[in-house]
N, C-alpha and C positions, 0 to 999 in steps of 0.2 A: 560246653563244659564250664563249670564254675569252681573256683577255689574259695572256700568260705572259712571265716574265722568267727567264733562265738565268744562273746565276753561273759555270758552268764548262762546258767542252767535254763532259765526261762526262755531265752532266745533259741537255744538248741531244741528244747521241748516243743516249741511252736513249729520249728522246722521239721521235726520228725512227724508231727501230726499233719501239717499242711502239705508237705511235699512228698512224704513217703507213706502217708496214711497209717502210721503206727498208732495203735489203740492208745487212748490218752493215759491209761494207767501205766502201760509199759513205757510210753514216752516219758512220763514223769519220773519213773523209777530209774530210767537209763539216761536222764538228762545230763548227769555229770560226765558222761562218757565223751561228750563233745567239747568240754571246757578244759583247756590245757594250761598247766602251770610249770614253772621251774621254782623249786623250793631250795634256797641256798642257806647253809648254816655252817658254823665252825665248831668242832668239838674234838680236841686232841685225845680224849680219853676213850672214845668209841673204838670198837673193833670193826674196821671196815669190812672184813669178811662176812660179818653178820649182816650188814646192810646189803652187800652184794647178793648173798643167798636169798634174802627176803625179797629183794628187788626182782630177781629172776622169777621167783614164785608168783609175784604179782604183776609180771610183765611191765615193769617200770625201769626206765633207764637211770643209772646212777653214775656220776662222775666223782672222782676222789683225787685229792692231791694234798698230802701233808696236813691232815686234819680238817680240810675244807671239803664240803660235800655239795653236790647239786643233784637233786632228784627231779627227773623230767618225765612228764606224762599227763594223762587226763586226770581230772579230779577224782574220777571213779577209781582209777588204778592207784592213786596216792592213798585213797581211803582204804583200799584193799591192803596196801603195803602197811599202813598203820595198824590195821586189825591183826596183822602178824607181828609187827614190831612191838605192840603193847605187851606181849608176853615176855619180851626180853629187855626192852628199853622203854618202860611205861612212860616215864616223864617226857622223853623225846616224842613218842607217839602222840601223847595228849597235846603237847605244845604245837606240833604240826597241824593237828586237827583244829585246835583253837585258833591258830593264825589263819587257816583257810576259812573258817566261819567268820572271823573278823573281817577278812578281806572282802567277803561277799556282801557284808552289810552296806546298805545304800541309803536307808532312811533313818532320820533321827527326829527327836522332838525335845527342844530346849524349853524348860519351864523355870520361871523365876518372877517374883514380884507380881503374881497373878496374871502373868502374860505367858503365851505359848508361841514358840517359833518353830513351825515344821520345816524340816530340811530334807531334801531329796528330789522331789519332783521339780520344784522351783528353786533356782539358785538365789540365795538371799543377798541383798545389796547392802553393804556397809558404806555410808557416805562419810568422807573425810572432812573433819572440821578442825583445822589447825589454828589454835588461839595463840599464835607465836609471832614474833617479829622476824624470824630467820628460817622458817621451813623452806625446803628447796624449791617448792612449786608456788605456794601462795602465802608465803610469810608476810605478815603485816596486814593482809587484807581483812582479817577478822579478829584483830587484836581488841577492838572495841566491843564490849558485850552486846550492844545493840545490833551491830553488824553480824556478829557471830550467831545470835538468836535468829535473825532474819535469814541467814544462810541455812541454818538447821531446818527451819520451817520450809524453806524452798526445796531442800533435798527431800524432806518427807513428802511434800506434795508431788515431787517428781518420781517417787516410788521407792525411796530408801527404806529398808526395813529396820536398819540400825543407824544411829548417828554416833560416830566414833570421834570424840573430842579429846584433844591433847594440848597440853600447855608447854611442852618442851620439844624442841626439834632434835631429832636423832639422825639427821643427814650426816654423811661422812665429813669429818672435820668440825662438827658442831661441838660446842662446849656445854658442860652440864650446869644446871641451875639448882637452887635449893628447893626443898619441898614447899616452903612458905610462898616463894615467888610463883611456883607452879600452881598452887592452890589459889593464889590471888588472881591468876588468869582464868582458871577453870571454873571455880565454884559459882561466881555470879552467873555465868552462862549456863551451867548445869541446872541451877535452881530455876532459872527462867524457862529453859527448854523443857524441864520436867513439868512445869505448869502449863506451857503452851501445847505440849505433845505428850499427854499422859499415857497414851497407848503405844507410843513408839519406843523401841528398845534404845537405851542409851549406854554406850560403851565409853570407858575412859582409858585412854592410851597413856599408861604410866608404868614405870618400873619401881616406884617408891611405895612402900607399904603405908606410910603415913598419908600419902595422897589417896591411895586406894581406899583406906578406911574412911576418910572424911567424905569422899565422893559416894561411897556406898551408903553412908548415913543420910546423904542428901537425895537418894533415890536412883543412883546409877545401877544398872542391871548387869553389866559385864565389865570385867577388868581385862584389858588388852596389854599384856606385858611383853615388850619386845626383847626382854632379857631372859624370859623363861624362868624367872626367879633367881637368876645368878647375880644380879646387881645389888639386890637387897635381900638378905637372908630372912627378913621378917615377912616378906610378901606371902609366902605359903601359909604362915600363921593367920594372916588376915583373911585370905580367900577361904581358908578352912573354917574360920569362925563364921563367915557369912554363907559359905557354900554357894557362892555366886558362880555363874558361868565364867570360865577363865580361859583366855586365849594364851596358850603356851607357845611362844615363838622361839625358833632357833636363832642363835646369834653366835658369832665367833669374834673374839676381841671386843673392842669398844669403839664407838663412833669417832671419838676424838683421835684415835690412833690408826684408823684404817688406811689413811693416805700414806703414812710413814711405814706401816707394817702390813703390806698386802697379805690377805689370808691364803693359805695353801691347804689342799685336800688331796688325799690319795684317791678317795671315792666319796664325792660330796654327799650323795644320797645315803650311802651306807653309814657315813659318819653322823648324819642328821638322825637317822633311825636309831642308832646306838645311843645318841645323846638324848633323844626323846625317851627311850627306855629308862635311862638313869633318872631323868627329871620326873617322870611319871611315878617311879618307885619312891622317890623322895617326897613327892606331893602326897602320895597315899599314906606314907608313914606319918604325916602330919594329921591324918584323919580326914582329909578332904573328901566330901561326898557329893560335890557338885558336878557339873558337866564340863569336862575339858574339851577344848577345841584346839587342834594342832595347826600351827602355821610354820612352814619351813623357812620363813624369813628371807624372802627374795631381797637381795641387796644388803642384808645385814651381815656383813663380813663375808661377802661373796664377790668374786670377779664376774665379768659378763658371761664367761663360759660356764661358770658354776650355775648361774641363774638359768641359762638355757637348758643345761642338763637336768636341773630340778624340774623345769616345766615339762620336758620330754618324758621324764620318769615319774611324774607326779603320782601315778596310780600306785606306786610302791608304798606310799604312806598310808594306804588303805589297810595295811596289815595290822593296824592298831584297833580297827573297828570303832573309830572316833570321828566326829565331824572335822572337816578340814577347811581351813581358811587360806586365802592367798591375797597378796597385795603387790601388784605390778604397776599400778597406775602412775604414768608419767616418769618412771624411774630412768636413771641415766643409762642403763644398759640398752634400753629401747632406743635412745638417741644415738648410741654408738653403733647399733645394728643398722639404723637408718642411714647414718653417715657412711658406714663402711660399704653398704650395698647400693645405696641410691645417691651417694655423694650429696646428701642433704643434711645440713646442720639444723637442729631444732632446739627450741626452748621447751622446757617442761610442759607448758600449756599447749604446745602444738603437737603433742604426742598421743592424741586420742586414738587414731587408727592403729598406731603401733601398740598402744595399751590393750586395745580390744584383741588384736592379733596374739598378744602374749597371754591374754586371759583364756583364749579358746582351749589350748591344750590342757591347762590346769582344770578347767571345768569338765572337759571330756574325760580327764583323768581322775575325777572324784572330788574336786573342790565344791564345798557346799555354800561358802560365804566368800564374797569378793569385796575387797576394800578398794573404793574408787573415788576419784574426784568428780568425774562427769557422770552423774546419776542417770539423767534422762536418756542419753544415747546408749549407755550401758544396759539400761532396762530393755530398750528395743533390741539390742544385739542379743541379749540373753533370752528374750522371748523366742527367737528363732533357734538359737543354740539349744535351749532346753527342750524345745519341741523335737528336734532331731535326736537329742541325747536320750530322751525318755520314750520315743515313739515305740509303741507296742511293748513297753517294758513294765509299765505300772497299770 
């Protein structure tokens, strides 16, 4: 006897055909019957008796407490429920169906500056290039343009799909610098890397609109904003003007204050999801037509337990139907876990294995882009992980 769990319609469809001999048309039509979800939402204006009645008719379980609802059942039963609900609460029914469709989406294609980056089958690698004197892991190593360009070329040769360069450290306790100082560090490297690596995607890690604009003019492809547009109100105007791919990262508080004011959450994943909804709405209102990539911001205003919970529940961010990015490489929470469980103190550069271990649940949970310092070993690790993740799925 086996107890099985199916992540997708396609996997249950194959099971019905191969193990039970169900005719392919019937197996395809009934594929959603083996995929189970819990849909949670809050709405104090709804009449719960209506949902109870429709849930009974569609053989769906529903839980309710003071305006909070959880619908539990197969995706097929949830769709049956929505077909009844649409006659009484059309907006809610359509939203549930929309979220289910978004959650199922697995493949994306990012296009910009005559380049195409497919996401889904192969996890894309974003190599970190810190052009700073004070980054937590490699501050000062690549402050000289010559060394920074050499490192960018090395990462590209090792398999990096994206080079993510930044001129300001955002580690906890770091201090802010002005736009001109940041551009002084980044622009010479960006110009040379663009010449050396014309086909490689270049991302600029900045929260300043002025820096983003100047770098886009010099050939940058992606803006990676650790503030999600909250530190500089002009950032959304800039990315909307260029419609470049934009990594919208969750953050709580500011790096210079995290040590003095540790962040608190009631439910870290739910708070991030609600924050993303607000920021995406604000970005859309600016007329942005490019590709948003969501990053839950591991370490950006989170305690170690928050980071672990985000990794464990990473799949919940798929509800937006957008590409997902994650950055765990060498971060302090990995060192704390290693010290707590193995009694082993580590420097950031010694956290490769811990970084790969933290990466695995995010990739299995839906991350499409991983931001790393160690490109070559990560590429080998992902070759095996992606093979297992996509086996029989694409």
